[in-house]
C-alpha positions, 0 to 999 in steps of 0.5 A: 110190649111185652116179651110174650107179645114180641114172641109172638109177632116174630113168626121165626122165634115162634117156630123156634120156641114150638120146636123148643117146647116139642124138643122139650115134651120129647126129652121129658117123655125120655126120648133123649140120652137123660130124661129132662125129668131126672135133671136139675132144674139148672140142667135142664135150663141149659139143654133146652137153651143149647137146642134154642141156640142150635135152632136158630141156625145163625139167626139173631135174637133180641129181649131173650132174657125177657122171653124166657123169664115169661117162659118159666114164670108162668109155670112157676107161678101156676106149680106153686100156686097148684101146691098151695091149693089156691092159697094166694098169700101162702103162695106168696109166701113161698116164692118170695113176694108180696101178695099184691105182686102175686096177684099182678103177675097171676093176672098178667099171665091169665092164671086168675 
């Protein structure tokens, strides 16, 4: 089972993920004191994780690393591929991946 399947099968995690996504969207739109678009990536991740843990409200979570990586990797791949204008060889070079590995990941996330 992949981490995204684990999240999909756990209603509590699905709701928490949805709340975190909404919070991140609101912050990106400038609803918070500092817009996510103004934050370095590290700070944006830290802020998102703080919100995620606040929303847990004492609940437990497992396989957090895999869940976060899956949530971050898909948009990373999509953004780099778009920047490379669909050129997978160039995108793989930018990411420091073998082209075959990139293709496998793109297929995994349904990006090709």
